[in-house]
C-alpha positions as CSV (number, residue, x, y, z in Angstrom):
1,A,44.0,-69.7,76.7
2,A,42.6,-73.0,76.1
3,A,39.1,-71.9,76.1
4,E,40.0,-69.1,73.5
5,I,41.7,-71.8,71.4
6,A,38.5,-74.1,71.6
7,Q,36.5,-71.1,70.4
8,I,38.8,-70.2,67.3
9,S,38.7,-73.8,66.4
10,A,34.8,-73.6,66.7
11,E,34.6,-70.5,64.4
12,V,36.9,-72.1,61.8
13,Q,34.9,-75.1,61.6
14,Q,31.6,-73.0,61.3
15,E,33.0,-70.8,58.5
16,A,34.1,-73.9,56.5
17,N,30.7,-75.4,57.2
18,I,29.1,-72.4,55.9
19,E,31.5,-72.0,52.7
20,S,30.6,-75.8,51.7
21,I,26.9,-75.5,52.3
22,L,26.6,-72.2,50.2
23,V,28.8,-73.7,47.4
24,S,26.4,-76.6,47.4
25,K,23.6,-74.5,47.0
26,G,24.6,-72.8,44.0
27,F,27.2,-70.0,45.0
28,E,30.2,-70.4,42.8
29,K,32.6,-69.3,45.2
30,C,32.3,-68.2,49.1
31,V,34.1,-66.8,52.1
32,A,32.9,-66.8,55.4
33,V,34.9,-65.0,58.6
34,I,33.5,-65.0,61.8
35,S,34.4,-62.9,64.4
36,G,32.5,-63.5,67.8
37,E,28.7,-62.4,67.4
38,S,29.5,-61.3,63.6
39,A,30.0,-62.6,60.2
40,S,31.3,-61.5,56.8
41,I,30.3,-63.3,53.6
42,V,31.5,-62.7,50.5
43,V,30.2,-64.5,47.7
44,K,30.8,-64.7,43.9
45,S,27.9,-63.2,41.6
46,A,28.1,-62.9,37.8
47,D,26.9,-59.5,38.2
48,G,27.9,-58.5,41.6
49,K,24.3,-58.5,42.9
50,L,22.2,-60.8,44.9
51,T,18.9,-61.6,44.9
52,P,16.7,-60.6,48.1
53,A,16.1,-64.7,48.2
54,Q,19.8,-65.4,47.7
55,L,20.4,-62.9,50.6
56,A,17.9,-64.7,52.9
57,Q,19.0,-68.0,52.2
58,I,22.7,-66.7,53.2
59,N,21.4,-65.3,56.3
60,A,19.7,-68.5,57.2
61,V,22.8,-70.7,56.4
62,V,24.5,-68.6,58.8
63,Y,22.2,-68.7,61.4
64,E,22.1,-72.1,61.3
65,Q,25.7,-73.1,61.5
66,A,26.8,-70.0,63.7
67,A,23.9,-68.9,65.7
68,I,24.5,-65.4,64.3
69,E,21.6,-63.0,63.9
70,P,20.8,-61.6,60.3
71,V,21.6,-58.2,61.6
72,N,25.4,-58.9,62.6
73,I,25.7,-60.7,59.2
74,S,27.5,-58.6,56.6
75,I,27.3,-60.0,52.9
76,V,28.9,-59.0,49.8
77,A,28.6,-59.8,46.3
78,K,31.9,-59.8,44.0
79,A,31.5,-60.0,40.0
């Protein structure tokens, strides 16, 4: 049970780090959810679309903070 609590705590910290880094990089709002080896990222975008450069930037931040491969990252843009 203690290991599971430690894992959840680490994921919450990683989510907070990802969110704050992406906001500091110019994304207006961001929500990150990590579940094991996958991550879901929702960011606010003026037109509901993200450029390839923005997608790459988000993937890089998630990989740096949580070591989750881009293939396991789901990114959604909301207007």
